[in-house]
C-alpha positions in Angstrom: -1.8 20.2 98.9 0.0 23.3 100.1 -3.3 25.0 101.0 -4.3 21.9 103.1 -1.1 20.9 104.8 1.5 23.6 104.2 -0.5 26.7 105.1 0.3 28.1 108.6 -3.0 29.9 108.9 -4.6 28.4 112.0 -8.2 29.4 111.0 -10.7 26.9 109.7 -10.1 27.4 105.9 -12.4 26.6 103.0 -11.0 25.5 99.6 -13.4 25.2 96.7 -12.9 23.4 93.4 -15.3 24.6 90.8 -16.0 23.5 87.2 -18.6 22.0 84.9 -19.7 18.4 85.2 -17.2 15.9 83.9 -14.2 18.2 84.2 -12.6 16.1 86.9 -13.4 17.9 90.2 -14.1 14.8 92.2 -11.2 13.0 90.7 -8.8 15.7 91.7 -10.3 16.2 95.2 -10.5 12.5 95.9 -6.9 11.9 95.0 -5.8 14.8 97.2 -8.0 13.6 100.0 -6.5 10.1 99.9 -3.0 11.4 100.0 -3.7 14.0 102.8 -5.7 11.6 104.9 -2.8 9.1 104.8 -0.2 11.6 106.1 -1.6 11.9 109.6 -1.5 15.7 109.4 -5.2 15.8 110.4 -6.7 14.2 113.5 -9.7 13.0 111.5 -11.1 13.2 108.0 -14.3 12.5 106.2 -15.3 12.4 102.5 -19.0 13.1 102.1 -21.0 13.3 98.8 -23.8 15.8 98.9 -26.9 14.9 97.0 -28.9 17.5 95.1 -31.9 16.9 97.3 -30.1 16.8 100.6 -31.7 17.3 104.0 -29.7 19.0 106.8 -30.4 16.1 109.1 -29.2 13.4 106.7 -26.1 15.5 105.8 -25.2 15.8 109.4 -25.8 12.1 110.0 -23.6 11.2 107.0 -20.7 13.4 108.2 -21.0 11.9 111.7 -20.9 8.4 110.3 -18.0 9.1 108.0 -16.0 10.6 110.9 -16.7 7.3 112.8 -16.1 5.0 109.8 -13.7 2.4 111.0 -14.1 3.8 114.5 -16.9 3.5 117.2 -20.6 3.9 116.7 -22.1 7.1 118.0 -23.3 7.1 121.6 -26.9 6.8 120.4 -28.5 5.7 117.1 -27.8 8.7 114.8 -31.1 8.0 113.1 -32.9 8.9 116.3 -31.1 12.2 116.8 -32.8 15.5 116.2 -31.0 18.5 114.7 -29.7 19.9 118.0 -28.4 16.5 119.1 -26.6 16.0 115.8 -24.9 19.4 116.0 -23.9 18.8 119.6 -22.5 15.3 118.7 -20.6 16.7 115.8 -19.2 19.6 117.7 -18.3 17.4 120.6 -16.4 15.0 118.4 -14.5 17.7 116.5 -13.7 19.8 119.5 -10.0 20.6 119.7 -9.3 18.4 116.7 -7.7 19.4 113.4 -10.2 18.0 110.9 -10.3 17.6 107.1 -13.7 17.5 105.5 -14.4 17.0 101.8 -17.9 17.9 100.7 -18.3 16.6 97.2 -20.7 18.0 94.5 -22.4 20.7 96.5 -25.2 22.2 94.4 -26.5 24.9 96.8 -24.7 27.3 99.2 -27.5 26.5 101.7 -25.8 23.2 102.4 -22.8 25.0 103.9 -24.9 27.5 105.8 -26.8 24.6 107.5 -23.5 22.9 108.4 -21.1 25.6 109.5 -22.5 25.9 113.1 -21.8 22.2 113.6 -18.1 22.5 112.5 -16.1 24.3 115.2 -13.2 26.6 114.5 -10.6 25.7 117.1 -7.9 27.7 115.3 -5.8 24.6 114.8 -5.6 24.4 111.0 -8.8 22.5 110.1 -9.5 22.5 106.4 -12.7 22.0 104.3 -12.8 21.3 100.6 -16.0 21.8 98.6 -16.4 20.6 95.0 -19.2 22.3 93.0 -20.5 23.3 89.6 -21.9 26.5 91.1 -19.8 29.7 91.2 -22.1 30.9 94.0 -20.9 27.9 96.1 -17.3 28.5 95.0 -17.5 32.0 96.4 -17.8 30.5 99.9 -14.0 29.9 99.9 -11.5 31.6 102.0 -9.4 34.3 100.3 -7.8 33.1 97.1 -8.6 29.5 97.9 -10.5 28.5 94.7 -9.4 26.2 91.9 -11.3 26.8 88.7 -11.0 23.6 86.7 -11.1 24.0 82.9 -11.2 21.4 80.1 -7.9 19.8 79.2 -5.7 21.5 76.6 -5.3 19.6 73.3 -2.0 17.8 74.1 -3.2 16.5 77.5 -6.6 15.5 76.0 -4.8 13.6 73.3 -2.6 11.8 75.8 -5.6 10.8 77.9 -7.6 9.6 74.9 -4.7 7.5 73.5 -3.8 5.9 76.9 -7.5 4.8 77.2 -8.3 3.8 73.6 -5.1 2.0 73.0 -4.4 0.7 76.5 -3.7 -2.8 75.1 -0.8 -1.5 73.0 2.7 -1.4 74.3 3.3 2.3 73.5 -0.4 3.3 73.9 0.0 5.3 70.7 -2.5 6.0 68.0 -1.7 4.3 64.6 -1.2 6.7 61.8 -4.1 5.4 59.8 -6.5 6.3 62.6 -5.1 9.7 63.6 -7.5 11.7 61.4 -10.7 10.1 62.9 -9.2 10.0 66.4 -8.6 13.7 66.3 -12.1 14.5 65.0 -13.7 12.2 67.6 -11.6 13.9 70.3 -12.7 17.3 69.2 -16.3 16.3 70.1 -15.2 15.9 73.8 -14.2 19.6 74.2 -11.5 18.6 76.6 -13.8 17.1 79.2 -12.0 14.1 80.9 -15.3 12.3 81.5 -16.2 12.4 77.9 -12.7 11.6 76.8 -12.5 8.5 79.0 -16.0 7.4 78.0 -15.2 7.6 74.3 -11.7 6.2 74.8 -13.1 3.1 76.6 -15.7 2.7 73.8 -13.1 3.0 71.0 -10.9 0.4 72.8 -13.6 -2.1 72.0 -14.0 -1.1 68.4 -12.1 -2.6 65.4 -9.0 -0.6 64.6 -10.2 0.3 61.1 -11.0 3.7 59.5 -14.4 2.4 58.6 -15.3 1.6 62.3 -13.9 4.9 63.6 -15.7 7.0 60.9 -19.0 5.3 61.9 -18.5 6.4 65.5 -17.7 10.0 64.4 -20.7 10.2 62.2 -22.9 9.0 65.1 -21.4 11.8 67.2 -21.9 14.5 64.6 -24.7 17.0 65.5 -25.6 20.6 64.7 -25.5 23.5 67.1 -23.0 25.3 69.2 -23.8 23.7 72.6 -20.1 23.2 73.7 -21.0 22.3 77.3 -22.8 19.8 79.3 -25.1 19.0 76.3 -22.1 17.7 74.4 -21.1 15.4 77.3 -24.6 14.2 77.6 -24.7 13.2 74.0 -21.4 11.4 74.3 -22.6 9.6 77.4 -25.9 8.7 75.7 -23.9 7.3 72.8 -21.8 5.3 75.2 -25.0 3.8 76.6 -26.5 3.3 73.1 -23.4 1.4 72.0 -23.9 -1.2 74.8 -25.1 -4.5 73.6 -28.8 -5.0 74.4 -28.2 -7.3 77.3 -25.8 -4.8 79.0 -27.9 -1.8 78.3 -30.9 -3.3 80.1 -28.8 -4.2 83.1 -27.1 -0.8 83.2 -30.4 1.2 82.9 -31.7 -0.9 85.8 -29.0 0.6 88.0 -30.9 3.9 88.0 -33.4 2.5 90.5 -30.7 2.8 93.2 -30.8 6.1 95.1 -28.3 8.8 94.4 -24.9 8.3 96.1 -25.8 4.8 97.1 -23.0 2.3 96.6 -24.0 -0.7 94.4 -23.1 -4.0 96.0 -22.0 -6.4 93.3 -23.8 -9.5 94.6 -27.0 -7.7 95.3 -27.0 -6.1 91.9 -26.4 -9.4 90.2 -29.3 -11.1 92.1 -31.6 -8.2 91.3 -30.8 -8.5 87.6 -31.5 -12.2 87.7 -34.8 -11.6 89.5 -35.9 -9.1 86.8 -35.2 -11.7 84.1 -32.4 -9.7 82.6 -29.9 -12.6 82.7 -29.9 -15.9 80.8 -27.7 -18.9 81.3 -25.1 -19.4 78.6 -23.7 -22.8 77.9 -22.3 -24.2 81.2 -22.3 -20.8 82.9 -25.0 -20.1 85.5 -26.9 -16.9 85.5 -24.8 -15.6 88.4 -21.6 -16.2 86.4 -23.0 -14.5 83.3 -24.1 -11.5 85.4 -20.7 -11.4 87.1 -19.2 -10.9 83.7 -21.6 -8.1 82.9 -20.4 -6.2 85.9 -16.8 -6.6 84.7 -17.9 -5.3 81.3 -19.5 -2.2 82.7 -16.5 -1.5 84.9 -14.2 -1.9 81.9 -16.3 0.6 80.0 -16.0 3.0 82.9 -19.8 3.2 83.3 -19.5 1.6 86.8 -16.7 2.9 88.9 -15.0 0.7 91.4 -15.3 2.0 95.0 -14.1 -1.2 96.8 -12.4 -4.4 95.6 -13.0 -7.9 96.9 -10.4 -10.4 97.8 -10.0 -11.4 94.2 -9.2 -7.8 93.1 -12.6 -7.4 91.4 -15.3 -4.8 92.0 -17.2 -5.4 95.3 -18.8 -2.0 95.7 -19.5 0.3 92.7 -20.8 3.7 92.1 -22.0 5.7 89.0 -20.7 9.1 88.1 -23.4 11.7 88.8 -23.5 12.8 85.1 -23.9 9.2 83.8 -26.6 8.6 86.4 -28.4 11.7 85.3 -28.4 10.3 81.7 -29.8 6.9 82.6 -32.3 8.3 85.1 -33.5 10.7 82.4 -33.8 7.9 79.8 -35.6 5.7 82.3 -38.2 8.4 83.0 -38.7 9.0 79.3 -39.6 5.4 78.9 -41.8 5.5 82.0 -39.9 2.7 83.5 -38.8 4.5 86.7 -40.3 6.8 89.3 -38.0 8.3 91.9 -39.8 9.8 94.9 -38.0 12.3 97.2 -38.5 12.9 100.9 -41.9 14.7 100.4 -42.6 14.1 96.8 -45.7 12.1 95.9 -45.7 9.6 93.0 -46.9 11.0 89.7 -50.4 9.6 89.4 -50.4 10.0 85.6 -48.0 7.1 85.1 -49.7 3.9 86.2 -47.4 2.0 83.8 -44.5 2.5 86.2 -42.3 -0.6 86.4 -39.6 0.5 88.8 -40.2 2.6 91.9 -37.8 3.9 94.5 -39.1 5.5 97.7 -36.2 7.3 99.4 -36.8 8.9 102.8 -40.5 9.4 102.1 -42.8 10.6 104.9 -45.8 8.8 106.1 -48.2 10.5 103.7 -46.8 9.3 100.4 -49.1 6.3 100.2 -52.2 8.5 100.1 -51.2 9.8 96.7 -49.7 6.7 95.4 -51.7 5.4 92.4 -52.5 1.9 91.6 -49.4 0.5 89.8 -50.3 -2.9 88.4 -47.2 -2.9 86.2 -44.7 -2.4 89.0 -41.9 -4.9 88.8 -39.4 -3.6 91.3 -39.9 -1.6 94.6 -37.1 -0.1 96.6 -38.0 1.4 100.0 -35.1 3.2 101.8 -35.5 4.9 105.1 -39.2 5.3 104.5 -42.4 4.1 106.2 -43.8 1.0 104.6 -47.6 0.7 104.4 -49.1 -2.7 103.7 -51.6 -1.1 101.4 -48.8 -0.2 99.0 -48.2 -3.9 98.4 -51.8 -4.7 97.4 -52.4 -5.2 93.7 -48.7 -5.6 92.8 -49.2 -9.0 91.2 -46.2 -8.5 88.8 -43.7 -7.4 91.5 -40.5 -9.4 91.3 -38.1 -7.4 93.5 -38.9 -6.0 96.9 -35.9 -4.4 98.6 -36.2 -2.8 102.1 -33.4 -0.9 103.7 -33.3 0.7 107.2 -37.0 0.2 107.6 -38.2 0.3 111.3 -40.9 -2.2 111.3 -40.7 -5.4 113.4 -42.9 -7.6 111.2 -43.0 -8.1 107.5 -46.6 -7.4 106.3 -48.5 -10.6 105.4 -49.5 -9.0 102.1 -46.0 -9.9 100.9 -47.1 -13.6 100.6 -49.6 -12.6 97.9 -46.8 -11.4 95.6 -46.6 -14.7 93.8 -44.1 -13.4 91.2 -41.7 -12.2 93.8 -38.2 -13.5 93.1 -36.1 -11.2 95.3 -36.9 -10.2 98.9 -34.4 -8.1 100.7 -34.8 -6.9 104.3 -31.2 -6.0 105.1 -30.5 -3.6 108.0 -34.2 -3.6 109.2 -35.9 -4.1 112.5 -37.9 -7.0 111.1 -38.0 -9.8 113.6 -40.6 -12.1 112.1 -41.4 -13.4 108.6 -45.0 -14.4 107.6 -45.8 -18.1 108.3 -47.2 -18.3 104.7 -43.8 -17.4 103.2 -43.8 -20.7 101.4 -46.4 -19.4 99.0 -43.7 -17.5 97.2 -42.8 -20.4 94.9 -40.8 -18.2 92.6 -38.5 -16.6 95.2 -34.8 -16.9 94.3 -33.2 -14.7 96.9 -34.0 -14.1 100.6 -31.5 -11.6 102.0 -32.0 -11.0 105.8 -28.5 -10.1 106.7 -28.3 -7.6 109.7 -32.0 -7.8 110.2 -33.5 -8.8 113.6 -34.8 -12.2 112.4 -34.6 -14.8 115.2 -36.4 -17.8 113.6 -37.6 -18.9 110.2 -41.1 -20.2 109.3 -41.2 -23.9 108.6 -42.7 -23.1 105.1 -39.4 -21.7 103.9 -38.5 -25.2 102.9 -41.2 -25.1 100.2 -39.2 -22.4 98.3 -37.8 -24.8 95.7 -36.5 -22.1 93.4 -34.5 -20.4 96.2 -30.9 -19.8 95.1 -29.5 -17.5 97.8 -30.4 -17.6 101.5 -28.4 -15.1 103.6 -29.2 -14.9 107.4 -27.4 -13.0 110.1 -29.1 -11.4 113.0 -27.9 -7.9 114.0 -26.4 -7.7 117.5 -28.4 -4.6 118.5 -30.8 -1.9 117.3 -28.1 0.5 116.2 -27.9 0.5 112.3 -24.5 2.0 112.3 -22.8 -0.7 114.4 -24.6 -4.1 113.9 -21.9 -6.5 115.0 -21.5 -8.9 116.7 -24.3 -10.9 115.0 -25.7 -14.3 115.5 -26.5 -17.2 113.2 -30.0 -18.7 112.8 -31.2 -22.3 112.9 -33.0 -23.7 109.9 -36.3 -25.7 110.0 -36.3 -29.4 108.8 -36.5 -30.0 105.1 -33.4 -28.2 103.8 -33.0 -31.0 101.3 -35.9 -29.6 99.3 -34.0 -26.5 98.4 -32.0 -28.1 95.6 -31.3 -24.9 93.7 -29.5 -23.3 96.7 -26.1 -21.8 95.7 -25.6 -19.6 98.8 -26.3 -20.5 102.4 -24.7 -18.2 104.8 -24.5 -17.7 108.6 -26.7 -20.6 109.7 -26.5 -22.7 112.8 -25.6 -26.3 112.1 -27.1 -29.5 113.5 -26.8 -33.1 112.4 -30.0 -33.4 110.5 -29.4 -30.1 108.7 -25.8 -31.2 107.7 -27.0 -34.5 106.4 -29.5 -32.6 104.2 -26.7 -30.6 102.7 -25.7 -33.6 100.5 -28.8 -32.8 98.3 -27.6 -29.3 97.6 -25.3 -30.0 94.7 -25.4 -26.5 93.3 -23.9 -25.0 96.5 -21.1 -22.4 95.9 -21.0 -20.5 99.2 -21.6 -22.1 102.6 -21.1 -20.7 106.1 -21.8 -23.0 109.1 -21.8 -22.0 112.8 -21.9 -24.3 115.9 -19.9 -27.2 114.2 -18.9 -30.0 116.6 -17.4 -33.5 116.3 -20.8 -35.1 115.5 -21.5 -32.7 112.7 -18.0 -33.2 111.3 -18.7 -36.9 111.0 -21.4 -36.1 108.3 -20.0 -32.9 106.8 -17.3 -34.5 104.5 -19.9 -36.7 102.8 -22.1 -33.7 102.1 -19.3 -31.5 100.8 -18.0 -34.2 98.5 -21.2 -33.8 96.5 -20.8 -30.0 96.2 -18.7 -29.9 93.0 -19.2 -26.2 92.6 -18.2 -25.1 96.2 -15.8 -22.2 96.2 -16.4 -20.5 99.6 -16.6 -22.4 102.9 -16.8 -21.2 106.5 -16.6 -23.6 109.5 -17.1 -22.1 113.0 -17.1 -24.4 116.1 -18.0 -21.5 118.5 -16.9 -23.8 121.4 -13.4 -24.0 122.8 -13.9 -27.6 123.9 -14.6 -28.8 120.3 -11.7 -30.2 118.3 -12.0 -30.0 114.5 -10.6 -33.1 112.8 -10.7 -32.2 109.1 -8.4 -35.1 107.9 -11.4 -37.2 106.9 -12.5 -34.8 104.2 -12.3 -37.0 101.2 -12.2 -35.9 98.5 -11.0 -32.5 99.7 -12.8 -29.4 98.4 -10.1 -28.5 96.0 -12.0 -25.8 94.2 -12.2 -23.6 97.3 -11.2 -20.0 96.8 -12.1 -18.7 100.3 -11.8 -20.8 103.5 -12.5 -19.8 107.1 -11.9 -22.2 110.0 -12.7 -21.0 113.5 -11.9 -23.6 116.2 -9.2 -25.9 117.5 -7.6 -28.2 115.0 -6.7 -31.7 115.9 -3.1 -31.8 117.2 -2.8 -28.2 116.0 -2.2 -29.4 112.5 -3.8 -28.7 109.1 -5.0 -31.7 107.3 -2.6 -33.3 104.9 -4.8 -32.5 101.9 -4.5 -28.7 102.5 -1.6 -28.4 100.1 -3.9 -29.5 97.3 -6.0 -26.3 97.7 -4.2 -24.7 94.8 -7.1 -22.4 94.0 -7.3 -20.9 97.5 -7.2 -17.1 97.5 -8.2 -16.2 101.1 -7.6 -18.1 104.3 -8.8 -17.2 107.8 -7.7 -19.4 110.8 -8.8 -18.5 114.3 -8.3 -20.2 117.6 -6.7 -23.1 115.7 -3.8 -23.8 118.1 -1.8 -24.2 114.9 1.7 -25.6 115.3 4.6 -23.7 113.7 5.6 -26.6 111.5 2.0 -26.8 110.1 2.2 -23.3 108.7 4.8 -24.5 106.2 1.9 -26.3 104.3 0.5 -22.8 103.5 3.7 -21.2 102.2 3.6 -22.8 98.8 -0.1 -22.2 97.9 0.3 -20.6 94.5 -2.8 -18.3 94.5 -3.1 -17.3 98.2 -3.5 -13.5 98.4 -4.9 -13.0 101.9 -3.9 -14.9 105.1 -5.2 -14.2 108.6 -3.9 -16.1 111.7 -5.9 -15.1 114.8 -5.7 -16.2 118.5 -3.0 -18.8 118.0 -1.4 -19.4 121.4 1.0 -22.1 120.3 3.2 -20.1 117.8 6.4 -18.7 119.3 8.5 -18.0 116.3 7.7 -17.5 112.6 10.3 -17.7 109.8 9.3 -16.8 106.3 11.7 -18.6 104.0 12.8 -17.5 100.5 10.2 -18.1 97.9 7.3 -18.6 100.4 3.9 -17.1 99.8 4.8 -16.0 96.3 1.7 -13.9 95.6 0.4 -13.0 99.1 -0.6 -9.3 99.4 -2.1 -9.1 102.9 -0.9 -10.9 106.1 -2.7 -10.5 109.4 -1.2 -11.9 112.6 -3.5 -11.1 115.6 -3.7 -12.5 119.1 -0.5 -14.5 119.2 0.5 -14.0 122.9 3.5 -16.2 122.8 5.0 -15.0 119.6 8.5 -13.5 120.3 10.2 -13.6 116.9 9.5 -13.0 113.2 12.0 -13.3 110.4 11.5 -12.4 106.8 14.3 -14.0 104.7 15.3 -12.5 101.4 12.9 -13.1 98.5 10.1 -14.1 100.9 6.6 -12.6 100.6 7.7 -10.9 97.4 4.2 -9.2 96.8 3.2 -8.3 100.3 1.6 -4.9 100.5 -0.1 -4.9 103.9 1.1 -6.4 107.2 -1.1 -6.3 110.3 0.2 -7.1 113.7 -2.2 -7.1 116.7 -2.1 -8.2 120.3 1.3 -9.9 120.3 2.5 -8.7 123.7 5.8 -10.7 123.6 6.9 -9.3 120.2 9.0 -6.4 121.3 11.6 -6.6 118.6 11.1 -5.5 115.0 10.9 -8.6 112.7 14.3 -9.6 111.5 15.2 -8.4 108.0 11.8 -6.6 107.6 13.6 -4.6 105.0 13.3 -7.6 102.7 9.6 -6.8 102.3 10.3 -4.9 99.2 6.7 -3.9 98.4 5.3 -3.3 101.8 3.2 -0.2 101.7 1.3 -0.3 105.0 2.1 -1.7 108.5 -0.8 -1.6 110.9 -0.3 -2.2 114.6 -3.0 -2.8 117.2 -2.2 -2.9 120.9 1.4 -3.9 120.3 4.2 -3.3 122.8 5.2 0.4 122.8 8.8 -0.4 122.1 7.9 -2.2 118.9 6.4 0.9 117.4 9.4 3.0 118.6 11.8 0.6 116.9 9.8 0.9 113.6 10.6 4.6 113.2 13.7 5.7 111.3 15.3 9.1 112.0 12.1 10.9 111.2 13.7 13.1 108.5 12.3 14.0 105.2 12.2 11.2 102.7 13.2 11.6 99.0 10.4 10.8 96.6 12.3 7.8 95.3 12.7 6.1 98.7 10.6 3.1 99.6 8.3 4.5 102.3 5.9 2.5 104.4 3.0 4.0 106.3 2.9 2.8 109.9 -0.4 3.1 111.8 -0.3 2.4 115.5 -3.5 2.0 117.5 -3.0 1.5 121.2 -4.8 1.9 124.5 -4.0 4.1 127.4 -6.1 4.4 130.6 -8.8 2.4 129.0 -9.0 4.7 125.9 -7.9 4.1 122.4 -5.5 6.4 120.5 -3.9 6.4 117.1 -0.6 7.6 115.8 0.6 7.5 112.2 4.1 8.0 110.8 6.2 7.1 107.7 9.3 5.0 107.7 11.9 3.6 105.4 12.3 0.0 106.4 15.9 0.1 105.3 16.6 2.7 107.9 14.8 1.1 110.9 17.1 1.2 113.9 17.1 0.4 117.6 14.7 2.5 119.7 15.7 5.8 121.2 14.3 7.7 124.1 12.9 10.5 122.0 9.3 10.6 120.8 9.4 8.9 117.4 6.0 10.0 116.2 5.4 12.9 113.9 2.7 15.5 114.4 3.6 16.1 118.0 0.6 16.0 120.2 -1.2 12.8 121.2 -4.5 12.8 119.5 -7.6 11.6 121.4 -9.5 9.4 119.0 -11.4 7.3 121.5 -14.5 7.7 119.4 -13.1 7.5 115.9 -10.8 4.5 116.4 -13.2 1.9 117.4 -14.7 1.2 114.0 -11.2 1.2 112.6 -10.4 -1.4 115.2 -13.3 -3.5 113.9 -11.0 -5.1 111.4 -8.9 -6.3 114.4 -11.8 -7.8 116.2 -11.8 -11.5 116.7 -15.2 -11.9 114.9 -14.7 -13.2 111.4 -15.7 -10.7 108.8 -17.6 -12.7 106.2 
């Protein structure tokens, strides 16, 4: 931390963190990155994993995207930029900025030499952190700026093991009867945190008996003196071997995903189902069973959580690089997987390949691709897709295309009669084959962020379809797809009786009347809802006994949504989005019965202040967003209201002049977002009562509001309750961001002095726009 933020050296400085795999380099660097990035010390920051088979172009593109994550898209599609354009764009963005760049897991010093010309040294204290296993790479550091990470000493290793293996116990201590075997098991980890945590998670699931623990130790006993990565590999292999058969098959399947690619929970679940890896159990659907499998793998630390959903569960996951090496190696040994690099041809000796990933392959790969009659799953990522590759794949069940620049899906796809999963996310595909209805086994069609405009009428013949996700990207730029548009469905929706997910579709009367036949529906998002459609919608929803997610978007300011007639109400809902004007500005009387509701989004509702009271006692509501509500002038949050709410977003309330947080209100609130409330110049009354508020985000709020949020600007003791305030504002048509820390108990009236830390106004016109995307009025499904 001192090297990054406390060092007065103005030169661009490199810090390296070096050590063997599994020793905790990424854990250390990521924790430091998170803390430093939140301080506002740097104008911009980016965390970038560097794959072993990196290309300079892709690395530059990744850095450019990360610097703009949460900000604006690049001026042109970064995928179209050549090397010179990428360097110019990166240098232009970083010019005169103090930046912080974390390059994680760099294998080759060449990676740095290819990058350094693109990273300007403006003598303003920019910092670069590199984590690596290579001492050659570590030598790139500036003078005396290397941390050599060693395995944990015995006492710390024991503490980590016990806190993991006995996490359910109050004192997290090892029982005396198990100390002997626990110590011997721990010796096998040689102080490597990854191995310790892996075994600790495994032992947490074992019986707390000497017999069970001795069996584990005997399984770990091996000959030889390989006290390095080989030991970790054996432990990780044992962790995989210990998985129940159903979990092991699912986990090994994860190796089909390219290196450093985040695994999306729902996509992974649907792929597992398509591969026949999931079976229904009792009253639980395959999706619910697979959902539990993801949680099991997370609990065992085999899948790491990168992002949580509104329910606090894993939404995006990743796999530690060492664990991925283990499962990729095992998969190759079993001839189940073939991974092809940017110029690597597929091994022609293995015509029994079952799973194939083509990642950034050039146009010549298909010439050396053998006949693969056993292929079950094909991933094509940033590669050219040749129709000839699809011929003869009669057993193919999963076809997933990402960032493919073709406008029409090859007709050969309709001959893949065993296909169960078809993904064309983030592609240029505008048209699906008219014969799509031949795919009678298709379970998932995921066309989100594609360029699809219409659907073939034969889609209604897909009677096994469970998930239909449609949302057309607003433009050709992959890095900034919004705003998108919904798609109309052809007649015959009632035939798709297995549908559980129907997202981002344009509603009409005939289609809505057909919804009543879809009794398995769990997630439904409808656009273009008007009064006529609302007349038929309650009847259809009443037959969806499993519905937990509902979105209603009128898309017309002249439409009034009267929801009072919903009988019976959808009481199982967990997520509800309503976009449009509510009748008399009131929520329906049945709203208080939504006791399972976790997330609520209301936009353009013209909601009356007294109607908000209905929401305050919902026992499970975690996330609430009120957007573009012109009628609200004052908000008072009474004691005991919103007992578990963690995030509150108030955006586009032009007449709001006053907010009061009474004592014991919003007891669990962690994030408060206020945006575009021009009349709200005063700090909310008794904001100090928000005892757990960690972040306050402001967007285009009156300047005096932000000024009043600052305390005296002095140093804060570690035990003080500090809130991070992020203020995004416009000036002369450009967006800027300032960040500071405050103790809500010390917030005072504004002063004339500049209240922001870190002195100079930072021009982040480019980097702020994607951050602003969370403030945009378009609902983020």
